C-alpha positions as CSV (number, residue, x, y, z in Angstrom):
1,M,87.8,161.1,43.3
2,T,84.6,160.7,45.3
3,R,84.5,157.1,46.5
4,I,81.4,155.1,45.5
5,L,80.6,152.2,47.8
6,A,78.1,150.0,46.1
7,A,76.3,147.1,47.8
8,I,74.3,145.2,45.2
9,A,71.5,142.9,46.2
10,G,68.3,141.9,44.4
11,G,68.6,144.6,41.7
12,F,69.3,147.4,44.2
13,V,72.6,149.3,44.8
14,L,73.1,151.4,47.9
15,I,75.3,154.5,47.2
16,A,77.4,156.1,50.0
17,T,80.3,158.5,49.5
18,G,82.9,158.9,52.2
19,Q,81.9,160.7,55.3
20,P,78.6,162.5,54.8
21,A,78.5,166.2,55.5
22,A,76.6,167.2,58.7
23,A,73.0,167.9,58.0
24,Q,71.9,171.5,58.2
25,P,68.5,172.5,59.7
26,G,65.8,172.3,57.1
27,D,67.7,169.9,54.8
28,H,64.9,168.0,53.1
29,Y,67.0,165.0,52.4
30,A,68.8,164.6,55.7
31,G,68.4,161.0,56.9
32,K,66.3,160.0,53.9
33,T,66.6,157.7,51.0
34,L,66.4,158.7,47.3
35,R,65.4,155.9,44.9
36,V,66.8,156.1,41.3
37,I,64.7,153.8,39.0
38,V,66.5,152.4,36.0
39,G,64.3,150.7,33.5
40,L,66.9,148.4,32.1
41,E,68.8,145.4,33.3
42,A,71.8,145.6,35.7
43,G,75.2,145.7,34.1
44,G,74.3,147.6,30.9
45,T,75.4,151.1,29.8
46,V,72.6,153.0,31.5
47,D,72.7,151.0,34.7
48,T,76.5,151.5,35.0
49,F,76.2,155.2,34.4
50,A,73.4,155.6,36.9
51,R,75.4,153.8,39.6
52,S,78.5,156.0,39.0
53,F,76.5,159.3,38.6
54,S,74.5,158.7,41.8
55,G,77.7,159.1,43.9
56,Y,78.2,162.6,42.4
57,L,74.5,163.4,42.7
58,R,74.6,162.6,46.5
59,K,77.6,164.7,46.9
60,H,75.7,167.8,45.8
61,I,72.4,167.1,47.6
62,P,72.3,168.9,51.0
63,G,71.7,166.4,53.7
64,N,73.5,163.6,51.7
65,P,70.7,161.1,51.5
66,T,71.3,157.4,51.0
67,I,70.7,156.6,47.3
68,I,69.4,153.3,46.1
69,V,69.5,152.4,42.4
70,Q,66.7,150.0,41.5
71,N,66.5,148.1,38.3
72,M,63.0,147.7,36.9
73,P,63.5,146.2,33.4
74,G,60.5,145.6,31.1
75,A,59.2,146.7,27.8
76,G,62.4,148.5,26.8
77,G,62.1,150.9,29.8
78,K,58.4,151.6,29.5
79,T,57.6,149.7,32.7
80,A,59.8,151.9,34.8
81,T,58.7,155.1,33.0
82,N,55.0,154.3,33.6
83,H,55.7,153.3,37.2
84,V,57.3,156.7,38.0
85,F,54.7,158.6,36.1
86,E,51.7,156.9,37.6
87,R,52.7,155.5,41.0
88,A,55.7,157.4,42.5
89,A,54.9,159.9,45.1
90,P,55.8,163.5,44.1
91,D,57.9,164.0,47.3
92,G,61.3,164.1,45.6
93,L,62.3,160.7,46.9
94,T,61.9,158.8,43.6
95,I,63.3,159.7,40.2
96,L,63.7,158.0,36.9
97,Y,67.0,157.8,35.0
98,G,67.6,156.3,31.6
99,P,67.0,156.7,27.8
100,W,63.7,158.1,26.7
101,D,61.4,156.9,23.9
102,P,60.2,159.8,21.8
103,L,58.9,157.5,19.1
104,A,56.6,155.6,21.4
105,Q,55.0,158.8,22.4
106,A,54.9,160.2,18.8
107,L,53.3,157.1,17.5
108,G,50.8,156.7,20.4
109,D,52.2,153.4,21.6
110,Q,49.7,152.1,24.1
111,G,52.5,150.5,26.1
112,L,53.7,154.0,27.1
113,R,51.1,155.7,29.3
114,A,53.4,158.4,30.4
115,R,53.8,161.8,28.7
116,Y,57.3,163.1,28.8
117,E,56.3,166.8,28.9
118,K,54.4,166.2,32.1
119,F,57.4,164.9,34.0
120,E,59.5,167.3,36.0
121,F,62.8,167.5,34.0
122,L,65.9,167.4,36.2
123,G,68.7,167.2,33.6
124,G,69.9,165.2,30.7
125,T,73.0,163.7,29.1
126,G,73.9,163.8,25.4
127,D,75.9,160.9,23.9
128,I,76.8,160.1,20.3
129,R,75.2,156.9,19.0
130,V,77.5,154.4,17.2
131,I,76.4,151.7,14.8
132,Y,78.7,148.7,15.2
133,G,78.8,145.0,14.5
134,R,80.6,141.8,13.6
135,R,83.2,141.8,10.8
136,D,82.3,138.3,9.7
137,M,78.9,139.4,8.4
138,V,80.6,139.6,5.0
139,A,82.5,136.7,3.4
140,G,86.2,137.3,3.9
141,G,85.4,139.9,6.6
142,V,84.6,143.6,6.7
143,K,87.7,145.5,5.9
144,S,86.2,149.0,6.0
145,P,82.9,150.5,7.1
146,A,81.7,150.8,3.4
147,D,81.9,147.0,3.1
148,I,78.7,146.7,5.1
149,I,76.9,147.2,1.8
150,K,78.2,143.7,0.7
151,A,76.4,142.0,3.5
152,E,73.6,139.6,2.4
153,T,72.3,138.4,5.7
154,V,72.3,140.9,8.6
155,V,70.5,140.3,11.9
156,L,69.9,143.3,14.1
157,G,69.1,142.9,17.8
158,S,66.7,145.2,19.7
159,L,64.7,145.5,22.9
160,N,61.5,146.2,21.1
161,N,60.2,147.9,17.9
162,T,60.6,151.5,19.2
163,D,63.8,151.1,21.2
164,I,66.3,153.6,19.7
165,S,69.3,151.3,20.1
166,G,67.6,149.0,17.6
167,L,65.5,151.4,15.6
168,L,68.3,153.9,14.7
169,P,70.5,151.2,13.0
170,H,67.3,149.7,11.5
171,L,66.6,153.0,9.8
172,A,70.3,153.5,8.9
173,L,70.6,150.1,7.2
174,R,67.4,150.8,5.3
175,T,68.8,154.2,4.2
176,L,72.0,152.5,3.0
177,G,70.0,149.7,1.3
178,V,71.4,146.9,3.4
179,R,68.9,144.0,3.7
180,H,68.4,142.8,7.3
181,K,66.1,141.2,9.8
182,L,65.1,142.8,13.1
183,V,65.0,140.5,16.2
184,V,63.3,142.0,19.3
185,G,62.9,140.8,22.9
186,Y,66.3,141.5,24.4
187,R,66.2,143.0,28.0
188,G,68.9,145.6,27.5
189,G,71.9,146.7,25.5
190,N,74.2,144.4,27.4
191,D,71.9,141.5,26.5
192,V,72.1,142.4,22.8
193,F,75.9,142.7,23.0
194,L,76.2,139.2,24.5
195,A,74.1,137.9,21.6
196,L,76.3,139.7,19.2
197,Q,79.4,138.1,20.8
198,R,77.8,134.7,20.4
199,G,77.1,135.4,16.7
200,E,73.3,135.4,17.1
201,V,73.1,139.0,15.8
202,N,75.4,141.0,13.5
203,V,74.6,144.6,14.2
204,H,73.5,146.9,17.0
205,S,74.0,150.5,18.2
206,T,75.3,151.9,21.4
207,S,76.9,155.1,22.8
208,I,80.4,156.1,21.9
209,T,81.4,155.8,25.5
210,T,80.1,152.2,25.7
211,F,81.7,151.4,22.4
212,R,85.1,152.5,23.9
213,G,84.4,150.9,27.3
214,R,82.4,147.7,27.3
215,N,83.0,146.9,23.7
216,A,86.7,147.8,23.5
217,Q,88.0,144.2,23.7
218,F,85.5,143.0,21.1
219,V,86.9,145.6,18.7
220,K,90.5,145.1,19.6
221,S,90.2,141.3,19.1
222,G,89.2,141.9,15.5
223,E,85.7,140.5,15.9
224,G,83.9,143.8,15.8
225,M,84.2,147.3,14.4
226,G,82.3,150.6,14.3
227,F,80.6,151.4,11.0
228,A,79.4,154.9,11.6
229,Y,78.3,157.4,14.2
230,L,75.1,159.4,13.9
231,V,75.0,163.2,13.6
232,P,72.0,165.5,13.3
233,V,71.8,167.2,9.9
234,D,70.0,170.5,9.4
235,E,67.5,171.4,6.7
236,K,70.3,172.7,4.5
237,G,72.2,169.4,4.7
238,R,74.8,170.8,7.1
239,Y,76.3,168.7,9.9
240,E,79.2,168.8,12.2
241,T,81.6,165.8,12.6
242,S,83.0,165.0,16.0
243,K,86.6,166.0,16.8
244,F,86.6,163.1,19.3
245,I,85.8,160.3,16.9
246,A,88.3,159.1,14.3
247,E,87.8,155.3,14.3
248,M,84.7,155.5,12.0
249,P,82.9,158.0,9.7
250,A,79.8,160.0,10.4
251,F,76.8,158.4,8.8
252,P,76.3,160.9,6.0
253,D,80.0,160.4,5.1
254,L,79.5,156.6,5.1
255,H,76.5,157.0,2.8
256,K,78.7,159.1,0.4
257,Q,81.4,156.4,0.5
258,V,78.8,153.7,-0.4
259,H,76.6,155.6,-2.9
260,G,78.6,158.6,-3.9
261,K,76.0,161.1,-2.7
262,A,74.4,162.4,0.5
263,P,71.5,160.4,2.0
264,A,68.0,161.5,1.0
265,G,64.4,160.2,0.9
266,A,61.7,159.3,3.3
267,M,63.7,156.8,5.3
268,W,66.6,159.2,5.7
269,D,64.2,162.0,6.8
270,A,62.8,159.6,9.5
271,L,66.3,158.6,10.6
272,N,67.5,162.2,10.8
273,W,64.4,163.3,12.8
274,L,65.0,160.6,15.3
275,T,68.7,161.4,15.5
276,N,67.9,165.0,16.1
277,Q,65.5,164.0,18.9
278,T,67.9,161.5,20.7
279,G,71.4,162.6,19.7
280,E,71.4,165.8,21.8
281,L,69.3,164.3,24.6
282,T,70.1,160.6,25.0
283,F,69.6,159.9,28.7
284,V,67.2,161.9,31.0
285,G,66.7,162.4,34.7
286,L,63.0,162.8,35.5
287,A,60.9,163.4,38.7
288,P,57.2,162.5,38.9
289,P,54.7,165.1,37.7
290,A,53.9,167.9,40.1
291,T,56.9,167.0,42.4
292,D,57.0,169.4,45.4
293,A,58.8,172.6,44.5
294,G,61.3,172.5,47.4
295,P,62.9,169.1,46.7
296,L,62.5,169.6,43.0
297,D,64.7,172.7,43.1
298,V,67.2,170.8,45.2
299,L,67.3,167.9,42.7
300,R,67.7,170.2,39.7
301,K,70.6,172.1,41.3
302,A,72.3,168.9,42.4
303,Y,71.9,167.3,38.9
304,D,73.5,170.4,37.3
305,A,76.3,170.5,39.9
306,A,77.0,166.7,39.5
307,S,77.0,166.9,35.7
308,N,79.5,169.7,35.8
309,D,81.6,168.4,38.7
310,P,85.3,168.6,37.6
311,E,85.9,165.1,39.0
312,F,83.0,163.7,37.0
313,I,84.1,165.4,33.8
314,A,87.7,164.2,34.4
315,E,86.6,160.6,35.0
316,S,84.5,160.4,31.8
317,T,87.2,162.0,29.7
318,R,89.9,159.7,31.1
319,R,87.8,156.6,30.5
320,F,86.3,157.5,27.1
321,G,88.4,160.2,25.6
322,M,85.6,162.7,25.7
323,P,83.2,164.3,28.3
324,Y,79.5,163.7,28.6
325,T,77.3,166.6,27.4
326,Y,75.0,168.1,30.0
327,I,71.5,169.2,28.9
328,G,69.8,171.7,31.3
329,V,66.2,172.0,32.2
330,E,65.1,174.6,29.7
331,R,66.7,172.9,26.8
332,G,65.4,169.5,27.9
333,R,61.9,170.8,28.1
334,G,62.3,172.3,24.6
335,V,63.3,168.9,23.2
336,F,60.3,167.2,24.9
337,N,57.9,169.9,23.6
338,S,59.3,169.6,20.1
339,L,57.7,166.1,19.8
340,A,54.5,167.9,18.9
341,A,56.1,169.4,15.8
342,V,57.0,166.1,14.0
343,Q,55.8,166.1,10.4
344,G,53.1,163.6,9.3
345,G,55.3,162.2,6.6
346,V,58.0,161.3,9.1
347,L,55.5,159.5,11.3
348,T,54.1,157.5,8.4
349,T,57.6,156.3,7.5
350,L,58.4,155.5,11.1
351,R,55.2,153.6,11.6
352,A,56.1,151.5,8.5
353,A,59.6,150.9,9.8
354,V,58.3,149.8,13.2
355,A,55.8,147.5,11.5
356,G,58.7,145.9,9.5
357,Q,57.5,147.3,6.1
358,N,59.8,148.6,3.5
């Protein structure tokens, strides 16, 4: 396994891996530093992944540059996204890594000045989203996922109104008919998880890998459990359950357990659209618009090679029971471009949900 030597100071982490290969003439990155901007707090899911993945990325960049991971939390990731979009030089020495916010762009959120389709897409990672929470939200304790319908007072934590880790369970609870309150203002998923452990909130969502990693003891202790994982459903109502997940049902199956029928209606259509947007493409690596062609080509090849590195795949499978899904450049561009095809009815429902209206 490639060794990752991390020195963390003031929100930065310096990545070095073993003995760097000798630089070849013409290596753009030889002797240089690549900054990876992460728009969320240190210690969370995205930050942890970025620090680990950076070691593999460096391994596949000719010239073996020093890599610095810099946390730039704020506005649920929008601060970092705007920074890289507007201020980062297009020289291939600064990239953005983290979740993307399709809803903010689709709804014209003024806090997001960037346009995703104008970034240079490097690569992406798919990860299944899990809705989980505290068992004690129901008197006597939640015994099975379907018991969530018995909850009378549910508090859901989120970074902001368009943050998918909060909005996805917000829409799911509404589709199920579970009354709840959305509390925003947390700095990252780890911050929400700490609030959940303290009992300040009852429900949140995260990736299946984080659920099995960071949250494992919370579940093992009996305090928490997974209620459902989200799957994209096509226009004919077809969906594919995951062969890797047995500890909770897929959301359409949970809905059938609770209500005896498949989910339907405007709220479900909005949830399913957002699941289709973010389920396949959860985390993205982006370079500034109009990044120079030479370093851009190097970064894309390195991102591909790192994502498909057998050691990286083996590590994620060992830790989480399943590998990450790599999303290449063409498919990633397609997902970004599909934002323009969202139906007006879905946007109306999403605007109402974001505004806290039923």
